[in-house]
Structures are given as C-alpha cells and as structure tokens.
C-alpha positions as CSV (number, residue, x, y, z in Angstrom):
1,X,-206.9,-59.1,-151.7
2,X,-203.9,-59.9,-153.5
3,X,-202.7,-63.3,-152.1
4,X,-199.0,-65.1,-152.8
5,X,-198.6,-68.5,-152.4
6,X,-195.1,-69.9,-151.9
7,X,-195.0,-73.6,-152.2
8,X,-192.6,-76.4,-152.4
9,X,-192.6,-79.1,-154.6
10,X,-193.7,-81.8,-151.8
11,X,-197.0,-79.6,-151.2
12,X,-198.1,-79.1,-154.8
13,X,-201.9,-80.8,-154.4
14,X,-202.3,-78.7,-151.3
15,X,-201.4,-75.4,-152.8
16,X,-203.5,-76.3,-155.8
17,X,-206.7,-76.5,-153.7
18,X,-205.6,-73.2,-152.2
19,X,-205.3,-71.3,-155.2
20,X,-208.7,-72.8,-156.9
21,X,-210.5,-71.5,-153.6
22,X,-209.1,-68.1,-153.4
23,X,-210.0,-67.9,-157.1
24,X,-213.7,-69.0,-156.2
25,X,-213.4,-66.5,-153.0
26,X,-212.8,-63.7,-155.8
27,X,-209.2,-63.1,-155.0
28,X,-205.7,-62.5,-157.4
29,X,-203.5,-65.3,-156.7
30,X,-199.7,-64.9,-157.2
31,X,-198.8,-68.8,-157.3
32,X,-195.0,-69.4,-156.9
33,X,-192.6,-72.1,-156.7
34,X,-190.1,-71.9,-154.0
35,X,-187.1,-73.8,-155.7
36,X,-188.0,-72.5,-159.1
37,X,-189.5,-69.0,-158.8
38,X,-187.7,-67.7,-156.0
39,X,-184.5,-69.7,-156.7
40,X,-182.2,-66.5,-157.1
41,X,-181.8,-63.6,-155.0
42,X,-183.1,-61.3,-157.6
43,X,-186.4,-63.3,-157.7
44,X,-186.5,-62.8,-154.2
45,X,-186.1,-59.1,-154.3
46,X,-188.5,-58.7,-156.9
47,X,-191.4,-60.2,-155.3
48,X,-190.4,-58.0,-152.1
49,X,-191.5,-54.8,-154.3
50,X,-194.7,-56.5,-155.2
51,X,-197.9,-55.2,-152.8
52,X,-199.6,-58.0,-150.9
53,X,-202.0,-58.3,-148.6
54,X,-201.4,-62.1,-147.6
55,X,-199.1,-64.7,-148.3
56,X,-199.3,-68.3,-147.4
57,X,-196.5,-70.7,-147.2
58,X,-195.3,-74.0,-145.4
59,X,-192.9,-75.8,-144.0
60,X,-191.1,-72.6,-143.7
61,X,-189.3,-73.2,-140.4
62,X,-189.7,-77.2,-140.4
63,X,-189.1,-79.7,-142.6
64,X,-186.4,-78.0,-144.5
65,X,-184.3,-76.5,-141.7
66,X,-184.7,-73.1,-140.8
67,X,-184.1,-71.0,-143.8
68,X,-186.5,-68.7,-144.4
69,X,-185.8,-66.8,-148.1
70,X,-183.0,-64.3,-147.7
71,X,-184.3,-60.8,-148.2
72,X,-187.7,-61.7,-148.4
73,X,-189.9,-58.5,-147.0
74,X,-193.1,-58.0,-148.9
75,X,-194.5,-54.5,-149.4
76,X,-196.5,-53.5,-147.1
77,X,-195.7,-56.6,-144.4
78,X,-198.5,-58.6,-144.8
79,X,-199.4,-61.6,-142.5
80,X,-197.5,-64.2,-143.6
81,X,-199.0,-67.8,-143.0
82,X,-197.2,-70.9,-142.8
83,X,-199.1,-73.9,-142.6
84,X,-197.2,-76.9,-141.0
85,X,-197.8,-80.4,-142.7
86,X,-195.6,-81.9,-140.0
87,X,-194.4,-81.5,-136.4
88,X,-195.5,-77.7,-135.3
89,X,-193.0,-78.4,-132.2
90,X,-190.1,-78.9,-134.6
91,X,-191.1,-75.4,-136.3
92,X,-191.3,-73.6,-133.1
93,X,-187.7,-75.5,-131.9
94,X,-185.9,-74.3,-135.0
95,X,-187.2,-70.9,-134.6
96,X,-186.0,-70.9,-130.8
97,X,-182.4,-72.2,-131.7
98,X,-181.8,-70.0,-134.7
99,X,-183.0,-66.7,-133.2
100,X,-182.0,-64.8,-129.9
101,X,-185.7,-63.6,-129.5
102,X,-188.5,-66.0,-128.2
103,X,-190.4,-67.6,-131.0
104,X,-193.5,-65.7,-130.4
105,X,-191.7,-62.3,-130.7
106,X,-189.7,-63.4,-133.4
107,X,-192.7,-64.5,-135.5
108,X,-194.3,-61.0,-134.4
109,X,-191.6,-59.1,-136.2
110,X,-192.3,-60.7,-139.4
111,X,-195.7,-60.7,-139.1
112,X,-195.8,-64.6,-139.1
113,X,-198.7,-67.0,-138.4
114,X,-198.5,-70.6,-137.5
115,X,-201.8,-72.1,-139.4
116,X,-202.5,-75.2,-137.3
117,X,-204.7,-77.9,-139.1
118,X,-205.6,-79.7,-135.5
119,X,-207.3,-77.9,-132.2
120,X,-205.3,-80.7,-130.5
121,X,-202.1,-78.9,-131.5
122,X,-203.4,-75.6,-130.8
123,X,-203.9,-76.5,-127.2
124,X,-200.4,-77.6,-127.0
125,X,-199.1,-74.9,-128.3
126,X,-201.0,-72.0,-126.5
127,X,-200.1,-74.0,-123.2
128,X,-196.4,-72.8,-124.1
129,X,-197.7,-69.3,-124.7
130,X,-197.8,-69.3,-128.4
131,X,-199.9,-66.3,-129.5
132,X,-198.8,-66.3,-133.3
133,X,-201.3,-69.2,-134.6
134,X,-204.3,-69.3,-136.4
135,X,-206.5,-72.5,-137.0
136,X,-207.0,-73.5,-140.7
137,X,-208.1,-77.4,-140.8
138,X,-207.1,-79.4,-144.1
139,X,-209.4,-78.5,-146.6
140,X,-210.2,-79.3,-150.5
141,X,-211.5,-77.4,-153.6
142,X,-215.3,-77.3,-154.8
143,X,-213.7,-77.5,-158.4
144,X,-210.3,-76.9,-159.8
145,X,-209.8,-73.9,-162.2
146,X,-207.8,-75.2,-164.9
147,X,-206.1,-73.5,-167.9
148,X,-206.5,-75.8,-170.8
149,X,-203.3,-74.8,-172.5
150,X,-201.3,-76.0,-169.2
151,X,-203.7,-77.9,-167.1
152,X,-204.3,-77.6,-163.2
153,X,-201.0,-76.2,-162.3
154,X,-200.5,-72.4,-163.7
155,X,-198.1,-70.1,-161.8
156,X,-197.4,-66.6,-161.9
157,X,-200.6,-64.2,-161.4
158,X,-203.8,-65.7,-161.8
159,X,-206.9,-63.6,-161.6
160,X,-210.6,-64.7,-161.6
161,X,-211.9,-62.8,-164.5
162,X,-208.9,-64.3,-166.9
163,X,-207.8,-67.6,-165.1
164,X,-211.2,-69.2,-164.2
165,X,-211.9,-70.7,-167.8
166,X,-212.7,-74.1,-166.9
167,X,-214.0,-75.7,-163.6
168,X,-213.2,-79.8,-162.9
169,X,-213.1,-82.2,-160.1
170,X,-210.4,-84.4,-159.3
171,X,-213.0,-87.2,-159.8
172,X,-214.0,-86.4,-163.3
173,X,-210.3,-86.0,-164.4
174,X,-209.6,-89.4,-163.3
175,X,-213.0,-90.6,-164.9
176,X,-212.0,-89.1,-168.1
177,X,-208.4,-90.3,-168.1
178,X,-209.5,-94.0,-167.6
179,X,-212.1,-93.7,-170.0
180,X,-209.4,-92.6,-172.8
181,X,-207.1,-95.8,-171.9
182,X,-207.1,-98.5,-174.5
183,X,-209.1,-100.9,-171.9
184,X,-211.0,-98.3,-170.4
185,X,-208.9,-98.5,-167.1
186,X,-210.4,-101.9,-166.6
187,X,-206.5,-103.0,-166.0
188,X,-206.9,-100.8,-162.8
189,X,-210.0,-102.5,-161.1
190,X,-209.4,-103.9,-157.9
191,X,-212.1,-105.6,-155.8
192,X,-210.7,-105.8,-152.3
193,X,-208.9,-102.7,-150.4
194,X,-206.3,-100.5,-151.5
195,X,-203.9,-98.9,-148.9
196,X,-201.2,-96.4,-150.4
197,X,-199.2,-95.3,-147.1
198,X,-195.6,-96.1,-145.4
199,X,-194.6,-97.8,-142.2
200,X,-193.8,-94.5,-140.7
201,X,-190.3,-95.3,-139.8
202,X,-188.5,-92.5,-140.6
203,X,-187.1,-90.6,-137.8
204,X,-184.4,-88.1,-136.0
205,X,-181.6,-90.0,-134.5
206,X,-181.4,-87.6,-131.9
207,X,-184.9,-89.4,-130.5
208,X,-183.3,-92.8,-130.7
209,X,-182.8,-93.5,-127.0
210,X,-186.4,-92.2,-126.3
211,X,-187.7,-94.2,-129.0
212,X,-185.9,-97.4,-128.0
213,X,-186.9,-97.2,-124.1
214,X,-190.3,-96.0,-125.1
215,X,-191.0,-99.3,-127.6
216,X,-189.6,-101.6,-124.4
217,X,-192.2,-99.9,-122.3
218,X,-195.1,-100.2,-124.6
219,X,-195.5,-103.5,-126.1
220,X,-199.2,-103.3,-126.3
221,X,-198.9,-100.4,-128.3
222,X,-201.1,-101.4,-131.1
223,X,-204.1,-102.2,-129.2
224,X,-203.9,-98.5,-127.9
225,X,-206.3,-96.0,-129.6
226,X,-204.6,-92.3,-130.1
227,X,-205.8,-90.7,-127.0
228,X,-204.2,-93.6,-124.8
229,X,-201.1,-93.5,-127.0
230,X,-200.6,-89.8,-126.0
231,X,-201.5,-90.3,-122.1
232,X,-199.0,-93.4,-122.1
233,X,-196.2,-90.6,-123.7
234,X,-197.0,-87.8,-121.4
235,X,-196.5,-90.4,-118.5
236,X,-193.0,-91.8,-120.0
237,X,-191.7,-88.3,-120.4
238,X,-192.8,-86.7,-117.1
239,X,-190.5,-89.3,-115.9
240,X,-187.4,-88.8,-117.5
241,X,-184.9,-86.0,-116.6
242,X,-184.5,-84.4,-120.0
243,X,-188.1,-83.5,-120.5
244,X,-189.5,-83.8,-116.8
245,X,-189.0,-79.8,-116.1
246,X,-191.4,-77.0,-116.3
247,X,-189.4,-74.1,-117.8
248,X,-190.0,-72.9,-121.2
249,X,-186.9,-74.7,-122.9
250,X,-187.3,-78.4,-121.9
251,X,-191.7,-77.6,-122.2
252,X,-190.8,-77.1,-125.7
253,X,-187.9,-80.0,-126.0
254,X,-190.7,-82.4,-124.4
255,X,-193.1,-81.5,-127.1
256,X,-190.7,-82.0,-129.8
257,X,-190.0,-85.5,-128.0
258,X,-193.4,-86.2,-127.5
259,X,-194.2,-86.0,-131.6
260,X,-191.5,-88.1,-132.1
261,X,-192.6,-90.7,-130.0
262,X,-196.1,-90.3,-131.4
263,X,-195.0,-90.5,-134.6
264,X,-193.3,-93.6,-134.2
265,X,-195.8,-95.3,-132.1
266,X,-198.5,-95.0,-134.5
267,X,-196.3,-96.2,-137.3
268,X,-195.8,-99.1,-135.2
269,X,-199.3,-99.6,-134.8
270,X,-199.9,-99.2,-138.6
271,X,-197.6,-101.8,-139.1
272,X,-199.4,-104.1,-137.1
273,X,-202.6,-103.2,-138.7
274,X,-201.5,-103.6,-142.0
275,X,-200.1,-107.1,-141.2
276,X,-203.7,-108.2,-139.6
277,X,-205.2,-107.0,-142.6
278,X,-202.8,-108.7,-145.1
279,X,-203.5,-111.9,-143.1
280,X,-207.0,-111.5,-143.5
281,X,-207.7,-110.2,-147.1
282,X,-204.6,-111.9,-148.3
283,X,-204.5,-110.8,-152.3
284,X,-207.4,-108.7,-151.7
285,X,-205.0,-106.2,-150.0
286,X,-203.3,-103.8,-152.3
287,X,-200.1,-102.4,-151.2
288,X,-197.0,-100.4,-153.0
289,X,-193.5,-99.9,-152.4
290,X,-190.4,-101.6,-151.2
291,X,-190.8,-100.4,-147.6
292,X,-193.5,-103.1,-146.9
293,X,-191.5,-106.3,-147.7
294,X,-189.0,-104.8,-145.3
295,X,-191.2,-105.6,-142.5
296,X,-192.5,-108.9,-143.7
297,X,-195.7,-107.9,-145.7
298,X,-195.8,-108.4,-149.4
299,X,-196.2,-105.1,-151.7
300,X,-196.2,-104.4,-155.1
301,X,-193.6,-102.3,-156.8
302,X,-194.2,-98.3,-156.6
303,X,-196.9,-96.6,-158.6
304,X,-197.0,-93.2,-157.4
305,X,-198.1,-91.6,-160.8
306,X,-201.0,-94.0,-160.5
307,X,-202.2,-93.5,-157.0
308,X,-205.5,-91.6,-157.9
309,X,-206.4,-94.0,-160.1
310,X,-206.0,-97.0,-157.6
311,X,-208.2,-95.2,-155.3
312,X,-210.9,-94.5,-157.9
313,X,-210.7,-98.3,-159.4
314,X,-210.6,-100.0,-155.5
315,X,-213.6,-101.2,-153.7
316,X,-212.3,-99.7,-150.8
317,X,-209.2,-97.4,-149.6
318,X,-208.2,-97.1,-146.1
319,X,-206.4,-94.6,-143.7
320,X,-204.9,-95.6,-140.4
321,X,-204.4,-91.7,-139.5
322,X,-202.1,-89.4,-140.0
323,X,-198.5,-89.8,-138.2
324,X,-197.9,-85.8,-137.8
325,X,-201.6,-84.8,-136.6
326,X,-204.8,-86.6,-135.1
327,X,-207.3,-84.7,-137.2
328,X,-209.7,-86.7,-139.4
329,X,-208.8,-84.9,-142.6
330,X,-205.2,-84.9,-143.9
331,X,-204.0,-85.4,-147.3
332,X,-204.5,-89.4,-147.9
333,X,-208.1,-89.0,-146.8
334,X,-208.9,-86.0,-148.8
335,X,-207.0,-87.4,-151.9
336,X,-209.0,-90.9,-151.5
337,X,-212.3,-88.7,-151.7
338,X,-211.2,-86.1,-154.0
339,X,-210.5,-89.1,-156.6
340,X,-213.9,-90.7,-156.1
341,X,-212.6,-93.6,-153.8
342,X,-214.7,-94.8,-150.8
343,X,-213.0,-93.9,-147.6
344,X,-212.5,-96.4,-144.8
345,X,-210.3,-94.6,-141.9
346,X,-209.4,-94.9,-138.0
347,X,-211.7,-92.8,-135.9
348,X,-210.3,-89.4,-134.8
349,X,-211.5,-87.3,-132.0
350,X,-212.8,-84.7,-134.9
351,X,-214.2,-87.3,-136.8
352,X,-217.9,-86.1,-136.2
353,X,-216.7,-82.7,-136.6
354,X,-215.6,-83.2,-139.9
355,X,-217.8,-85.5,-141.4
356,X,-220.8,-85.5,-139.6
357,X,-223.3,-88.2,-139.8
358,X,-221.2,-89.9,-142.2
359,X,-218.5,-90.6,-139.5
360,X,-220.3,-93.8,-138.2
361,X,-220.5,-95.4,-141.7
362,X,-217.0,-94.8,-142.6
363,X,-214.7,-95.5,-139.2
364,X,-213.6,-98.3,-137.2
365,X,-212.2,-97.7,-133.6
366,X,-210.1,-100.8,-133.4
367,X,-208.8,-104.0,-135.5
368,X,-211.8,-106.2,-135.0
369,X,-214.2,-103.0,-136.0
370,X,-211.8,-102.7,-138.9
371,X,-212.3,-106.1,-140.0
372,X,-215.8,-106.0,-139.1
373,X,-216.3,-103.0,-141.3
374,X,-214.3,-104.0,-144.2
375,X,-215.9,-107.5,-144.9
376,X,-219.3,-105.5,-144.3
377,X,-218.8,-103.0,-147.2
378,X,-216.8,-105.4,-149.4
379,X,-220.2,-107.1,-149.2
380,X,-222.4,-104.4,-150.5
381,X,-221.4,-102.7,-153.4
382,X,-224.9,-100.3,-153.6
383,X,-223.6,-99.0,-150.2
384,X,-220.1,-98.4,-151.3
385,X,-221.5,-96.4,-154.0
386,X,-223.6,-94.5,-151.7
387,X,-220.8,-93.7,-149.2
388,X,-218.5,-92.7,-152.0
389,X,-221.1,-90.2,-153.3
390,X,-221.8,-88.9,-150.2
391,X,-218.2,-88.3,-149.0
392,X,-217.6,-86.5,-152.1
393,X,-220.4,-84.1,-151.7
394,X,-219.6,-83.6,-147.9
395,X,-216.1,-82.7,-148.6
396,X,-216.6,-80.4,-151.6
397,X,-218.7,-78.5,-149.3
398,X,-218.3,-78.8,-145.5
399,X,-214.3,-78.7,-145.8
400,X,-213.8,-77.1,-149.0
401,X,-210.9,-74.4,-148.5
402,X,-213.8,-71.7,-150.2
403,X,-215.4,-72.2,-146.8
404,X,-212.4,-72.7,-144.5
405,X,-210.3,-69.5,-145.6
406,X,-212.7,-66.8,-144.6
407,X,-212.3,-67.9,-141.0
408,X,-208.6,-67.5,-141.4
409,X,-209.1,-63.9,-143.0
410,X,-211.3,-63.3,-140.0
411,X,-208.2,-64.4,-137.4
412,X,-205.8,-62.2,-139.5
413,X,-208.1,-59.2,-139.3
414,X,-208.0,-58.9,-143.0
415,X,-212.0,-58.9,-143.3
416,X,-213.4,-55.4,-142.9
C-alpha cells in the first residue's frame, strides 16, 4: 500500500515508530510534517493529487482546534485515520460544534476514522452511537530504519527497497551515544528512581466550576484507584443540572466534562504520590522541571534532551499512568522501555493484556505497594536487569506496530 503519515511536531516519536513499522510490513510511506511540508495551500493541493491507500494523522480535530487542512482531499478518497493522543470526547465535540451534520455523518463524508487506543474509550464512544471508530493500541517499533545521512527522521517518500539500510533500536542508539561521551555517560548514572512526568495542572477554564466542586467532594482522591475515580465522576455528573440529561448533546458534553475531571483527579493523585515518594526516597528521587517546586516538591532544572539517557542510566523509572487514557502502554512507559530503562507503573485495567506475565513484577496498585515494590527492586540489581531485558523483548514483539497495524487494516477493509 501507499500510506501517508501527516504528523505534528509533538508526535515525532509516535510517527517514527509507525513509519518504521509500515516499512517493515513492505509498504511505501509518505512521511510529512503538517506545519512544514503542508504549510501552504499549494502543498496541500499537490498532495491531493497523489494516489494513496491510507492516511494516518493525529489530533486532527482536537488538541489544535477544529482546523483540517483546507483543500485536503486525497486522490481515491482513502481512509483517513486520526489517532487521538488526548481527549476523544473533545475531538467529537469540536466536530459537532463546527459542522451542521452529526459527528459520525461528518466523519463518514470524508472517510475519516477515529483511532482509539483504549478499549474503555471505545465503549464510551460506542455508547454515544459513534461507529467511525477503530481500535489501535499505542505501540512501538521492533527497530528503527535509519538513513545514515540523516538519522531516524527522513521525510518524503520512504520505500522498503531504498530506505531500509540500517535498523537500530533506541536502546542501541542511547548506548552508543553514552559510550561516546567523554566520561562514558557515568555522569548520568543515578542509583534511585527517575520520574519525568508533570503535576497535570493544565485545564480549560470552562471546566473550572465543575473542577472546583468535584475537588471539594473528593478530598480523598489520592486514596482511590482509577476505576473508583471514574465511578465518583459518573455519580457527580449525574447529579448536576448541566450534565444530567440523556439527549445526545448532553451525553457528549458529559463525556467532555468527565474527561476534564478525570485528567484533573489523576493529576491531584499524581502530586500526592510524588510527594509521598519524595518523602520516602529523598535525593534518590530524580524530578525535573520548574512545575514541581510550585507544588512544594524540589526538582532539578528541565533537561528534555536528556530524558532517554536518564531512563537508561537510572535504577528505576516510574509511571503513574496517563492523564488522558487508562491503558497500560502510553508514551512515557513506551519510551522508558525503548531506551533500556526499568519500568515500574501503576496497575491499569489492561495491564495483563499488555504485559502478560510481566505485569505482577512491574506494577503497583496503591502507595504502600508502590513503596514496597520500589524498595525491593532497588535492592536487587540482578532482578532489575532481568526485568529491563524482559520488558524490552516483550514490548518489541507483543506491542509492536508491525503486529498491531494489520488489525487496523482489517478494520478498515484494506486487507484483501
């Protein structure tokens, strides 16, 4: 097939994995940057004349507002798959607000499909009558095809016969870079726990009244697991005048508010968990960014470019779960494992489905369990090394896009 990837600047890693996996599967890939390669009407018009079998993009209707590329109508009307990395309800709401036709009808007119990474979100959207949805879990690449002249991120047409020259893993790239440093990367070694997330305090002001009311109603949020948080949110919203109705518009609005409340509640829970972790570990906890001191937790200056090296050189890397979805594999856990780190994460509803027999060794369900698991793993370097190796091997096969993409093709009727 001829597959076009249209990425935005915040999703380079994800589309890099998709491009390499599509090449692995033998497809021709047209990799484009939305804000560079399609920044002019002439470029969009030119793309519309290119015969394509599939287009994959992200956040088309959501994070950047409802602003599809004017004039974008690929030759042959291929399926256009929009992967949402944030709130799917926001994407559907934005479509509804901007178009006179129902969201599902609008998606059908342009042969759009929303790719949903989390089966819980699939069920929520299906309950609203949404049919233009397909399941595509977050995945990884079994290896990255690199052009020796430009590295991992080639753009334009990439073809298996000409582009697949050198295949490397992210862990190999990091190890080679560390070996080339003057001190062999020893200056990055940290014998404790690294957490490179944020406190999750961003939200739309339109939700502030509901956020304030829900915060007052749930002072115990940090003690609740994620299913209990969702149950509290549903109970809370069914009692509010603006979200209690059962018509289609109100149910969609309730979904948007529920997403905002879940995002904020998980952020509040995360801040309590990190504070508890800091009290327990002291200097053995590594945090970065100027946002943590604002909530009373010391942190080092931001080091975004060294993120992967921190994962590779720390004893443990922790993840408290995505603020957007409830799946066990999101961007941070994928990156930790790809870079050769040891992942320890909050238990998620699909954890066993993603990690199989590894899940009990690498997850925790509450704060006491988190501290016990951390103390145990910090004291056992051989177990950490074995876990890192097993996680990398498992992720590269079970959750690779090479394995996951055929399911997407089948859902779209592209497998003949």
